[in-house]
N, C-alpha and C positions, 0 to 999 in steps of 0.2 A: 864824629863817629867815622869808622872807615866806610868807604863806599861799597855799596852791594856789587859782588862779582856777577858778571854775565855768563855764568858757567853752571853746570849741573842742573839741578830742579829749578834754581832761580831763573835761569835763561828762558825758561817757559812759563814762569809764574805770572800771575795778573799784577797789574800796577796797584791793586788794593792790597795784596799781600806784601809787595815791596814797601808800600807806604806804611803799612802797619809795622812792619820790621825796622824801617827807618825812624818812625815816630816814637815807638813805644819800647824798643829793645833796649836792654842794658848790654854793655859790651863785656866780655869776660877774657882775660888773657890767661893763657896756659903755658907753662913751660914744658918741655919734653918730659914725658913721663908722667906729668900731673893728671889726675883723675877729675873728670868733670862731673860725673855721677857713677855710683855703683850698682850693680844688680841688686834689686830688692829695695833700694831707695824710692821714696814716693815720687811719683811722676806728676810734676806740677807746672811744666813749662814746655814751650815750643823753642827749637834751637835752629840757627842757620850758621854755618861756617862761611867765614869771610877771608881767612888766611890760615895756612897750615894744613894738617892732616889729623884726623882722629881715628883710633881703632875701636872697633866694637867687639867685645868678646864676652864669652860666658864661662863659668866654671861649674863642671859637673858635680854630682854628689860625692864622688871619689876623689875630687880635687883636680881632676884634669882641665886644662884651660884649652878652650877652642876659640879662635879668632874668626869672627863671622864676616867682618867687612872693614874696608878702609876708606874713608870718606874725605873728600878734599873740598876746596872752595866751590860755593854754590849749593852744597847738599844741605837739605832741611830734614831735621828728624825731631822725634819726641811727639808726633802727631797722634799716636795710639791713646796717649793719656787724655786728649781732648774728648775721645768717643767712649773710653772706657778707663775712668780712673783707677790707678792700681799701682803696684810696684813695678820699678823699671825691670826689664826683662834682660838687660845687658849692661856691661860695664863700659865707660867710654874713656878712653885715655888718649893724651895728645902724643903723637910720635915725633913731633917736632914742635917749636914754639908756634903757637896757634891763637887765633882770635875768633870768638864765637859770640853770636847775638842771641840774647835770651828774652823771651816774651812770655810772661806768665799767663798760664791756661785761662784764667778768670778774665785777663784782658783780650785774649783772643776770642773767647766765647761772647764777651760784649761786642766786639768787632763784628762778629758774625750775625748778632742781632741787628746791628745797624746797617750792615753791608752784607746781605744774604749770599751775594755773589762770590764772597770769600770762601764760603763753605765748598765750592767746586774745586778750588785750589787743593784744600786739605783732604777731600774725597779722592781726589786723583792721586795725591801722594800716598794716602793709605793703600789704595789699590795697587800702585807700584810696589809698595813694601810687601804686600801679601803675594803678589806675583813673583817677586824676587825670592821670598822664603820658600814658596813652592818649588821654584826652580833649584834652590839650593838642597833642598830635601831630595829631590829627583836625582841630582847628581851624585850626592853622598851614597845614595842607595844603589844606583844603577850603573855609575861609570868608574872606570879604572882610575888609579892614581894618576898616571901620566895625562890622561884626558882632563881630570880635574884640575890638575897643576897648570896645563896650558890654558885652560879658560880663566883660572884665577890670575895668572900672569897678564893676560890680555885686560881683564877687568882692572887690575892694579895700574897697569900702564896708563889708563885714562885719568887716574887720579891726579898725576903731575902732568899737565899739558906742555909745560915748558921743557921737560925732559922725559918722555914718555918711555925711552928705551931703558932707563935705569931703573931698577927696582931695589929700594933701599931696605932690604929685609935680608936677614940671615936664613940659612936653610932650616934652622930650627923654628924661625918664626913662620916661614912659609908652611912648614909641616902643620903648624897650628891653624893656619887658614884653610888647609887643604883636608883636614882631618886625617892625617897619615903620620907614619913614623918619620923621624929625621932620615933613617936609613934608607926608606924607600924613596923620599924625595931626592936624596943626594944621589942615589943609584940613576934616578931618572935624569937629573941634571947632567951628570957625567956622560950619559949617552948622548944628550943633546949637544953638550961641548964638542963632542967628537964628530958631529955631522954639521957643525957651524951654526946652530940654531941660536946659541948664546954663549956668553962667557961667565964666568963666575970670579968675583973677587972677594975679598974678606968683607962680609956683611952686606953683600949686594950681588946683583945680577944684571948683566948688560945685554938686552935683547938685540941680535944681530941679523935676525931673519924674520920678520913678522908674518910674511906670507906662510913660511914653513910652520910657525907656531900656530897660526889660524888653522892650517891643515890638520895638525896634531890635536887641536882642540875639537875638531870634528869627529875624531874617532870615538866609538862608542862601546868597544867590547870590553867586558870585565876581565 
């Protein structure tokens, strides 16, 4: 089995959680564009990403897609189903060839009974998820598109530690992450290109000035 990455949530996870993943997980290989699970599927497992990256998205009642997040190696997800069994709230899709570890919820719960300290990891993970969701809602309601885009680019840059300056997403895909129109995102990117913050290529952005992007991320006017 692939060794566990020392990044993301796993970098601070307990040895017990790492041991559980190493001993009881099954490895799932995903090709680019392959779906791990869909919104509405039964939630019955905890997952950890060891290679690649996964997109988390939802589809509204009118059919509009909104990309919520992009997670890379070290990320752990699916913990909500441990505390509140029910349908998955998002669709998870590989954006590149990826490897994911899967532990059945029933096996995780048995481990918690034997090793109660394991619950600390999962409660902390659930707390981080709730805090992140609250922050996303706050940004969608109160922040202008340029500020949301700057923050999202800085967040996405953390997914690929080997090449943080390159964001391999099209402007249409970025619009899905920001919750804006492609036209609004394109207009913002054009302005940032003129002042040297970033460059745009076909299907990707290259961040040239992280300090300037951080300054843009701190603006909060609508």
